[in-house]
N, C-alpha and C positions, 0 to 999 in steps of 0.2 A: 579551452577554457580550463582545463584543469579537474581538479576532483571539487565535488560538494561536500559530499558525505567520505567521513574516512573512520572507519572502525579497527583501532589497533588492540591486539590480545586479550579480549572480552574476554573475562571469565565471569559468571553469573550463577548465582546460588536462589534457587526457590524451595524456601524452608530450610531442612539442612543438607539439600542433597545439591551437588556442580552440576549443572544442565550443562553451561557452558563453557567449555574451556581452553579458550584461547581463537576466540574467533578473529578473522583480520578479514576485511572489505573493504573495498575503495569503489563510490559512485560517482562518475564524473557529471558535469552540467549538461543536461539533455539526454540522459543516458535513461535506459529502462534495464533493467535488470530483474532474473526469476530465479526463484531460489524453491531447490526442492529437498526432500527428505522425507522420510516415513514418518509415519505417526510416533509422537512423542520425543523428534530429533530435537527439538528447541525451536524452531523456525517460528513460532509464536512468542518465544520467550526472548528470542532477540530483539524481535520489534518493541516487545514491552519494555525491555532493560533498555534500548534507546532512547524509547520515551521517558523511561524514570517514573514507572508504575508501581506504586507499593507493592510489596511483596517478592520486588525481581532485584535481588542485592549484588551491583557490581563489586568484586573486592579485587579485580585488576584490570587493567586495562582503560582505557578512556575511547570518546565519542568525539569526533570533530567534525564542524557543521562549519563550512565558509570559513573552515581556517581556525572557529574558536570552539576551543574546548568546553561541550554542552553536558560533560557527562552526569553531573551533579545539579543542574537545572531542573524545576520543574516542570509538569508536561506543560502548564499553562505557558511558562517561558520558552520554553520549545516551540510551542505552536504560534507564538508570538512571532518567533524568528524563523518562521516560514517552513515549520514542518508540520504535515496533513495525516490523516489515519483514517482505514475504514476498517471496522472488525470483522472478524471472522462471523463471531454472534455479536450483533450490535445489543444494544441496552434498549431494553424496556422502561421509560421514563413516564409515571402519571405523573396528569397535572400540568404538562409542559406541552404544548401545541408545537408539531414541525415547524409551523408559521413562525412561533415567536422565536424559537431558534435560529431558523433561516433570515430573520431580520436581524439578529445579532451579528451573523456572518456576514451578511450584505451589506451591513450600517444603513437599516433601515431602505435600501433601494429597492422598492416594491416593484419596479422594472423588469429588472434582473430576477426577481423572486418569481414573478410569472414566467418569463421566457424559459428560464432551466425545469421552473416543476410542468412546463405543457411539452417541453421536451422528454421528460422523462416520463410522464403520464402520472403526475404527481399531484395535479390541480385540485381534485378533489380528496386529497389527504391533507393538504396543509392545514386545516382546523380537526384535524385529527391529534390524540397525543400520541406523543412519540413512540412508534415502531408497537403500540397496544394493537392486536389482532391483525398487523400485518404479514402479509406473506413472507416467505423467503426473499422472494425478487422484488417484494415492494420495500422489504429492510436495505437491500444491496445499494436500490435505486435513492431510498433516502438518504445514503450514507452519502452517495456521490454527488447526488444534488446537494447537499452542504457544504462539502469538498469544493464544489464549482464556485461555490457562494464566498470560500474562505480563501480560495485563491491561493494554495501553499506553494512554495519551490519545490518542494519534496514531498511525495506523497507513500505511503507504505500502504499498500492494499494485501489484507490475510484473505485469503482466497475468497476472491471474489465472486467466483461460481458455486461457491458451496450454497447448494438449497436454493440454487436458480433453474428453471426449467429453461428448455432450447429456446424459448420466443423470448425469454428476457435477456437470456444471455446475449445477444448480440444488441440489444439495446444497452447493456452494462458496457459492452464493450465500446460501443461507441461513444459512451459517456466520458471513461478513463480515454479514449485516444482526443475527445474534445478536452478534457480537463490537462492534457500534456502538452495540448498544443501537437500531435501528432496527425490529424488530420481536421480539414477545413472544409465546410462546406464550400463548393463552388461559387454560389452566389453572394458568399461573405465579400463585404467592400471595406472588412477595415485597414486601418493602415497598417503598411509592411513592418513598422517598425514594433508596434502590436505582436504582429505573429511573430517574429522572430523573440521577443522575449519569452512568449509561450513557450516556445520551443527550446527553451532551455532547462524547462521543468522537469526532474528527473524522476524515476521509482523505482520500489524495490517490492516485487509481486510475489506472496508466496504460493504456490499452487501446489496441489496435490495430483491432481488430474491432468492438468495441462490445457484443458478446454481454452481458459480464455486465451491463450496463447494462438488461435485461431482467428483472433479477433484484435489483439494487441500484439504488436511486434516488439521483441524483446531483444536487446543487445547481446546481453552476455547471460550466462546462466551457472548457478551454484550450485554444488551439492552438500547439504549440512547432515553429517554422518558424525555420530561418536562427541559431539560438543564442539565438532570443528567444520570447518568448508575445507574438504576436503579433494573438490573439483571446480573447475573453472571452463567454461569452453562455450560451444555454441548452443544457444537454448533447445534447438530443434533436436538437434544430435545426442543430446545429454537424455533428453525424454524419451527420443526412441530408443534409446539404449536400456531407461528405465523399463520403458515399455516391452520391449525387449525379453530384455532378463533379470529384470527385478534389481532392487536396490544391493542384491547380495553381489552381484557383480561391481560395484560400485565398492566396496569394502573387497572385493578380491585386488583392483586395481590399486587400492590406497595401499594395501599390503605389500604390493609390487616395487 
């Protein structure tokens, strides 16, 4: 199917500091990639720059999505083209109920809202203000709930296991797999064309601990160091090396 997302030589400044200095990344249709890197290496900056959030200034390079240059489009325009995002720290919005935002994402499809809310144990949260008083696990489940309703072509998941306990991380993993069409319940009788369409979805998962990879299979891994992606390969092998030797080994390998 070829590439869905292509990042070419991306340089990004936050404030007066250059955080990314030439990131190159390609993600194909239906591929799931994992992005590793120490704290402060620019992983979240990469996602925010791709989405065009204020405060992340692209000084060089470009972002292509389905072959279209979307570098300087607004976040709203990018979302309309099929990009979705789960924040590491989801915003708390008072005065807006989870159900109200869900109705926008689902285009008023009440049955779909009820189905996904039940699957993610969020039925009792629908009438609550968005993320107000939610636990870490509830916030992550609410983010995935809205993404399932939005049904994007590609999702960016910023540390989906962050702040989630062991009981909830399995539920989060199941929701991500369902979102990507990676695993379908045996009792499903949906048309095969719909299942194939779902499996074309792609993802970039930022993970610090790697726990989410016990539940979601990644096709390729990357290490972000010094503002650049310095390593690509099997995500489990990369994670094993990081756990065994730390990121210092990645620095040594990069220098060689």
